[in-house]
Backbone atoms as SQL, in Angstrom:
CREATE TABLE atoms (id INTEGER PRIMARY KEY, chain TEXT, resi INTEGER, resn TEXT, atom TEXT, x REAL, y REAL, z REAL);
INSERT INTO atoms VALUES
  (1, 'A', 1, 'UNK', 'N', -45.827, -69.645, 23.852),
  (2, 'A', 1, 'UNK', 'CA', -46.545, -69.909, 22.096),
  (3, 'A', 1, 'UNK', 'C', -44.835, -70.873, 22.328),
  (4, 'A', 2, 'UNK', 'N', -45.995, -72.130, 22.363),
  (5, 'A', 2, 'UNK', 'CA', -44.484, -73.155, 22.192),
  (6, 'A', 2, 'UNK', 'C', -44.170, -73.964, 20.592),
  (7, 'A', 3, 'UNK', 'N', -43.457, -73.190, 20.101),
  (8, 'A', 3, 'UNK', 'CA', -43.115, -73.231, 18.815),
  (9, 'A', 3, 'UNK', 'C', -41.214, -74.033, 18.386),
  (10, 'A', 4, 'UNK', 'N', -41.663, -74.498, 17.617),
  (11, 'A', 4, 'UNK', 'CA', -40.021, -75.287, 17.344),
  (12, 'A', 4, 'UNK', 'C', -39.302, -74.673, 16.094),
  (13, 'A', 5, 'UNK', 'N', -38.118, -74.550, 15.785),
  (14, 'A', 5, 'UNK', 'CA', -37.599, -73.237, 15.068),
  (15, 'A', 5, 'UNK', 'C', -36.574, -74.265, 14.651),
  (16, 'A', 6, 'UNK', 'N', -36.061, -74.217, 12.937),
  (17, 'A', 6, 'UNK', 'CA', -34.681, -74.814, 12.580),
  (18, 'A', 6, 'UNK', 'C', -34.394, -73.651, 11.856),
  (19, 'A', 7, 'UNK', 'N', -32.941, -73.243, 12.483),
  (20, 'A', 7, 'UNK', 'CA', -31.988, -72.394, 11.628),
  (21, 'A', 7, 'UNK', 'C', -30.896, -73.164, 10.398),
  (22, 'A', 8, 'UNK', 'N', -31.227, -72.453, 9.219),
  (23, 'A', 8, 'UNK', 'CA', -30.584, -72.716, 8.328),
  (24, 'A', 8, 'UNK', 'C', -29.566, -71.927, 7.662),
  (25, 'A', 9, 'UNK', 'N', -28.485, -72.122, 7.809),
  (26, 'A', 9, 'UNK', 'CA', -27.029, -70.763, 7.443),
  (27, 'A', 9, 'UNK', 'C', -26.838, -70.852, 5.705),
  (28, 'A', 10, 'UNK', 'N', -26.007, -69.733, 5.582),
  (29, 'A', 10, 'UNK', 'CA', -26.131, -69.840, 4.059),
  (30, 'A', 10, 'UNK', 'C', -25.601, -71.156, 3.553),
  (31, 'A', 11, 'UNK', 'N', -24.586, -71.886, 3.962),
  (32, 'A', 11, 'UNK', 'CA', -23.906, -72.649, 3.753),
  (33, 'A', 11, 'UNK', 'C', -24.825, -73.917, 3.583),
  (34, 'A', 12, 'UNK', 'N', -25.721, -73.956, 4.429),
  (35, 'A', 12, 'UNK', 'CA', -26.710, -75.216, 4.068),
  (36, 'A', 12, 'UNK', 'C', -27.273, -74.849, 3.088),
  (37, 'A', 13, 'UNK', 'N', -28.390, -73.827, 2.490),
  (38, 'A', 13, 'UNK', 'CA', -28.886, -73.494, 2.072),
  (39, 'A', 13, 'UNK', 'C', -28.076, -73.898, 0.425),
  (40, 'A', 14, 'UNK', 'N', -26.730, -73.073, 0.311),
  (41, 'A', 14, 'UNK', 'CA', -26.215, -73.376, -0.908),
  (42, 'A', 14, 'UNK', 'C', -25.394, -74.920, -1.310),
  (43, 'A', 15, 'UNK', 'N', -25.759, -75.724, -0.236),
  (44, 'A', 15, 'UNK', 'CA', -25.143, -76.949, -0.259),
  (45, 'A', 15, 'UNK', 'C', -26.967, -78.158, -0.976),
  (46, 'A', 16, 'UNK', 'N', -27.420, -76.966, -1.182),
  (47, 'A', 16, 'UNK', 'CA', -29.017, -77.943, -1.535),
  (48, 'A', 16, 'UNK', 'C', -28.770, -78.175, -3.259),
  (49, 'A', 17, 'UNK', 'N', -29.739, -79.343, -2.987),
  (50, 'A', 17, 'UNK', 'CA', -29.939, -79.359, -4.459),
  (51, 'A', 17, 'UNK', 'C', -30.407, -78.760, -5.551),
  (52, 'A', 18, 'UNK', 'N', -31.881, -78.604, -4.807),
  (53, 'A', 18, 'UNK', 'CA', -32.977, -77.456, -5.104),
  (54, 'A', 18, 'UNK', 'C', -33.341, -76.338, -4.735),
  (55, 'A', 19, 'UNK', 'N', -33.198, -75.243, -4.392),
  (56, 'A', 19, 'UNK', 'CA', -33.732, -74.118, -4.216),
  (57, 'A', 19, 'UNK', 'C', -34.803, -73.309, -4.601),
  (58, 'A', 20, 'UNK', 'N', -36.191, -73.424, -4.195),
  (59, 'A', 20, 'UNK', 'CA', -37.311, -72.042, -4.364),
  (60, 'A', 20, 'UNK', 'C', -37.633, -71.389, -3.644),
  (61, 'A', 21, 'UNK', 'N', -37.867, -69.981, -4.321),
  (62, 'A', 21, 'UNK', 'CA', -37.864, -68.874, -4.175),
  (63, 'A', 21, 'UNK', 'C', -39.761, -69.191, -4.533),
  (64, 'A', 22, 'UNK', 'N', -40.693, -68.579, -3.367),
  (65, 'A', 22, 'UNK', 'CA', -41.912, -68.154, -3.545),
  (66, 'A', 22, 'UNK', 'C', -41.782, -66.900, -3.647),
  (67, 'A', 23, 'UNK', 'N', -42.504, -66.112, -4.122),
  (68, 'A', 23, 'UNK', 'CA', -42.498, -64.513, -4.100),
  (69, 'A', 23, 'UNK', 'C', -43.929, -64.036, -4.278),
  (70, 'A', 24, 'UNK', 'N', -44.550, -63.459, -3.525),
  (71, 'A', 24, 'UNK', 'CA', -46.592, -63.202, -3.721),
  (72, 'A', 24, 'UNK', 'C', -46.643, -61.812, -3.727),
  (73, 'A', 25, 'UNK', 'N', -47.525, -61.170, -4.394),
  (74, 'A', 25, 'UNK', 'CA', -47.752, -59.950, -3.526),
  (75, 'A', 25, 'UNK', 'C', -47.287, -58.599, -4.442),
  (76, 'A', 26, 'UNK', 'N', -48.387, -57.396, -5.080),
  (77, 'A', 26, 'UNK', 'CA', -47.571, -56.325, -5.645),
  (78, 'A', 26, 'UNK', 'C', -46.385, -55.870, -4.395),
  (79, 'A', 27, 'UNK', 'N', -46.513, -56.105, -2.938),
  (80, 'A', 27, 'UNK', 'CA', -46.075, -54.883, -1.860),
  (81, 'A', 27, 'UNK', 'C', -44.585, -55.514, -1.955),
  (82, 'A', 28, 'UNK', 'N', -44.210, -56.638, -2.945),
  (83, 'A', 28, 'UNK', 'CA', -42.390, -57.445, -2.803),
  (84, 'A', 28, 'UNK', 'C', -42.493, -57.278, -4.509),
  (85, 'A', 29, 'UNK', 'N', -42.997, -56.242, -5.075),
  (86, 'A', 29, 'UNK', 'CA', -42.783, -55.952, -6.765),
  (87, 'A', 29, 'UNK', 'C', -41.333, -55.273, -6.748),
  (88, 'A', 30, 'UNK', 'N', -41.354, -53.977, -5.541),
  (89, 'A', 30, 'UNK', 'CA', -40.335, -53.217, -5.998),
  (90, 'A', 30, 'UNK', 'C', -38.711, -54.185, -5.103),
  (91, 'A', 31, 'UNK', 'N', -38.933, -54.503, -4.207),
  (92, 'A', 31, 'UNK', 'CA', -38.141, -55.504, -3.637),
  (93, 'A', 31, 'UNK', 'C', -37.009, -57.040, -4.566),
  (94, 'A', 32, 'UNK', 'N', -38.548, -57.494, -4.957),
  (95, 'A', 32, 'UNK', 'CA', -37.606, -58.297, -6.317),
  (96, 'A', 32, 'UNK', 'C', -37.063, -57.642, -7.536),
  (97, 'A', 33, 'UNK', 'N', -37.335, -56.638, -7.710),
  (98, 'A', 33, 'UNK', 'CA', -36.542, -55.784, -8.815),
  (99, 'A', 33, 'UNK', 'C', -35.527, -55.257, -8.675),
  (100, 'A', 34, 'UNK', 'N', -35.691, -54.875, -7.187),
  (101, 'A', 34, 'UNK', 'CA', -33.751, -55.083, -6.723),
  (102, 'A', 34, 'UNK', 'C', -33.298, -56.122, -6.511),
  (103, 'A', 35, 'UNK', 'N', -33.619, -56.535, -5.796),
  (104, 'A', 35, 'UNK', 'CA', -33.131, -57.776, -5.772),
  (105, 'A', 35, 'UNK', 'C', -32.191, -58.771, -7.250),
  (106, 'A', 36, 'UNK', 'N', -32.712, -58.740, -7.931),
  (107, 'A', 36, 'UNK', 'CA', -32.993, -59.437, -9.252),
  (108, 'A', 36, 'UNK', 'C', -31.621, -58.665, -9.817),
  (109, 'A', 37, 'UNK', 'N', -31.747, -57.161, -10.176),
  (110, 'A', 37, 'UNK', 'CA', -31.015, -56.148, -11.308),
  (111, 'A', 37, 'UNK', 'C', -30.018, -55.468, -10.224),
  (112, 'A', 38, 'UNK', 'N', -30.364, -55.663, -8.914),
  (113, 'A', 38, 'UNK', 'CA', -28.619, -54.687, -8.366),
  (114, 'A', 38, 'UNK', 'C', -28.003, -55.552, -7.229),
  (115, 'A', 39, 'UNK', 'N', -26.837, -55.828, -7.838),
  (116, 'A', 39, 'UNK', 'CA', -26.009, -56.937, -7.310),
  (117, 'A', 39, 'UNK', 'C', -25.930, -56.067, -5.680),
  (118, 'A', 40, 'UNK', 'N', -25.456, -55.012, -5.773),
  (119, 'A', 40, 'UNK', 'CA', -25.183, -54.425, -4.310),
  (120, 'A', 40, 'UNK', 'C', -26.639, -54.040, -3.659),
  (121, 'A', 41, 'UNK', 'N', -27.785, -54.310, -3.603),
  (122, 'A', 41, 'UNK', 'CA', -28.898, -53.926, -3.222),
  (123, 'A', 41, 'UNK', 'C', -28.832, -54.813, -1.451),
  (124, 'A', 42, 'UNK', 'N', -28.018, -55.839, -1.384),
  (125, 'A', 42, 'UNK', 'CA', -27.875, -56.287, -0.434),
  (126, 'A', 42, 'UNK', 'C', -28.860, -57.070, 0.834),
  (127, 'A', 43, 'UNK', 'N', -29.453, -57.872, 0.225),
  (128, 'A', 43, 'UNK', 'CA', -30.802, -58.308, -0.473),
  (129, 'A', 43, 'UNK', 'C', -30.221, -60.332, 0.593),
  (130, 'A', 44, 'UNK', 'N', -30.506, -60.802, 1.385),
  (131, 'A', 44, 'UNK', 'CA', -30.040, -62.155, 1.996),
  (132, 'A', 44, 'UNK', 'C', -30.302, -62.687, 0.667),
  (133, 'A', 45, 'UNK', 'N', -30.968, -63.174, -0.237),
  (134, 'A', 45, 'UNK', 'CA', -31.857, -63.596, -1.316),
  (135, 'A', 45, 'UNK', 'C', -30.077, -63.604, -2.829),
  (136, 'A', 46, 'UNK', 'N', -29.642, -62.854, -2.281),
  (137, 'A', 46, 'UNK', 'CA', -28.634, -62.447, -3.302),
  (138, 'A', 46, 'UNK', 'C', -27.304, -63.260, -3.225),
  (139, 'A', 47, 'UNK', 'N', -27.311, -63.914, -1.569),
  (140, 'A', 47, 'UNK', 'CA', -26.196, -64.815, -1.423),
  (141, 'A', 47, 'UNK', 'C', -26.324, -66.415, -1.689),
  (142, 'A', 48, 'UNK', 'N', -27.522, -66.420, -2.381),
  (143, 'A', 48, 'UNK', 'CA', -27.911, -67.786, -2.552),
  (144, 'A', 48, 'UNK', 'C', -27.559, -68.343, -3.666),
  (145, 'A', 49, 'UNK', 'N', -26.228, -69.301, -3.573),
  (146, 'A', 49, 'UNK', 'CA', -25.614, -69.367, -5.082),
  (147, 'A', 49, 'UNK', 'C', -25.591, -70.688, -4.832),
  (148, 'A', 50, 'UNK', 'N', -26.325, -71.988, -5.000),
  (149, 'A', 50, 'UNK', 'CA', -25.794, -72.733, -5.314),
  (150, 'A', 50, 'UNK', 'C', -24.752, -73.498, -5.506),
  (151, 'A', 51, 'UNK', 'N', -24.230, -74.846, -4.764),
  (152, 'A', 51, 'UNK', 'CA', -22.234, -74.952, -5.292),
  (153, 'A', 51, 'UNK', 'C', -22.855, -75.694, -6.504),
  (154, 'A', 52, 'UNK', 'N', -23.994, -76.683, -6.354),
  (155, 'A', 52, 'UNK', 'CA', -24.221, -77.970, -7.302),
  (156, 'A', 52, 'UNK', 'C', -25.312, -77.890, -7.905),
  (157, 'A', 53, 'UNK', 'N', -26.478, -77.546, -7.301),
  (158, 'A', 53, 'UNK', 'CA', -28.257, -77.341, -7.563),
  (159, 'A', 53, 'UNK', 'C', -28.301, -76.161, -8.308),
  (160, 'A', 54, 'UNK', 'N', -29.925, -75.737, -8.110),
  (161, 'A', 54, 'UNK', 'CA', -30.843, -75.065, -9.067),
  (162, 'A', 54, 'UNK', 'C', -31.372, -74.238, -8.094),
  (163, 'A', 55, 'UNK', 'N', -31.508, -72.936, -8.980),
  (164, 'A', 55, 'UNK', 'CA', -32.690, -72.075, -8.033),
  (165, 'A', 55, 'UNK', 'C', -33.783, -72.504, -8.682),
  (166, 'A', 56, 'UNK', 'N', -35.059, -71.746, -8.316),
  (167, 'A', 56, 'UNK', 'CA', -35.949, -71.868, -9.037),
  (168, 'A', 56, 'UNK', 'C', -37.137, -70.464, -8.567),
  (169, 'A', 57, 'UNK', 'N', -37.591, -69.489, -9.320),
  (170, 'A', 57, 'UNK', 'CA', -38.350, -68.306, -8.517),
  (171, 'A', 57, 'UNK', 'C', -39.346, -68.768, -8.732),
  (172, 'A', 58, 'UNK', 'N', -40.624, -68.191, -8.323),
  (173, 'A', 58, 'UNK', 'CA', -42.058, -68.759, -8.369),
  (174, 'A', 58, 'UNK', 'C', -42.538, -67.425, -8.318),
  (175, 'A', 59, 'UNK', 'N', -42.852, -66.652, -8.897),
  (176, 'A', 59, 'UNK', 'CA', -43.157, -65.185, -8.560),
  (177, 'A', 59, 'UNK', 'C', -44.828, -65.239, -9.144),
  (178, 'A', 60, 'UNK', 'N', -45.991, -64.521, -8.614),
  (179, 'A', 60, 'UNK', 'CA', -46.960, -64.011, -8.833),
  (180, 'A', 60, 'UNK', 'C', -47.108, -62.759, -9.683),
  (181, 'A', 61, 'UNK', 'N', -48.213, -62.539, -10.731),
  (182, 'A', 61, 'UNK', 'CA', -48.263, -61.816, -11.755),
  (183, 'A', 61, 'UNK', 'C', -47.928, -60.406, -10.895),
  (184, 'A', 62, 'UNK', 'N', -48.653, -59.913, -9.774),
  (185, 'A', 62, 'UNK', 'CA', -48.667, -59.012, -8.533),
  (186, 'A', 62, 'UNK', 'C', -46.874, -58.847, -8.575),
  (187, 'A', 63, 'UNK', 'N', -45.891, -59.678, -8.004),
  (188, 'A', 63, 'UNK', 'CA', -44.997, -59.695, -7.726),
  (189, 'A', 63, 'UNK', 'C', -44.134, -59.232, -8.835),
  (190, 'A', 64, 'UNK', 'N', -44.944, -59.809, -9.964),
  (191, 'A', 64, 'UNK', 'CA', -43.704, -59.605, -10.951),
  (192, 'A', 64, 'UNK', 'C', -43.942, -58.199, -12.252),
  (193, 'A', 65, 'UNK', 'N', -44.542, -57.264, -11.393),
  (194, 'A', 65, 'UNK', 'CA', -45.247, -56.474, -12.271),
  (195, 'A', 65, 'UNK', 'C', -44.078, -55.436, -12.037),
  (196, 'A', 66, 'UNK', 'N', -43.318, -54.986, -11.096),
  (197, 'A', 66, 'UNK', 'CA', -42.092, -54.356, -11.879),
  (198, 'A', 66, 'UNK', 'C', -41.302, -55.085, -12.483),
  (199, 'A', 67, 'UNK', 'N', -41.244, -55.898, -12.731),
  (200, 'A', 67, 'UNK', 'CA', -40.372, -56.272, -13.962),
  (201, 'A', 67, 'UNK', 'C', -40.392, -56.365, -15.115),
  (202, 'A', 68, 'UNK', 'N', -41.569, -55.849, -15.694),
  (203, 'A', 68, 'UNK', 'CA', -42.033, -55.933, -16.655),
  (204, 'A', 68, 'UNK', 'C', -42.947, -54.570, -16.959),
  (205, 'A', 69, 'UNK', 'N', -42.242, -54.071, -18.278),
  (206, 'A', 69, 'UNK', 'CA', -42.568, -52.104, -18.703),
  (207, 'A', 69, 'UNK', 'C', -43.613, -52.838, -19.744);
């Protein structure tokens, strides 16, 4: 398979003016809950902290199911 890839380092991502996470599906609900509530969970998304930009999360109902009680 001839495919081109672009690698973005955490430094580059954190330099962005806008960062978007798209989370979909019930299978992501537990991981999403951990990533947002446990600072020591160790997910790469937890290292995304833009210097001057903003982070937006787009989460569907299934992925958010573990966030609400």
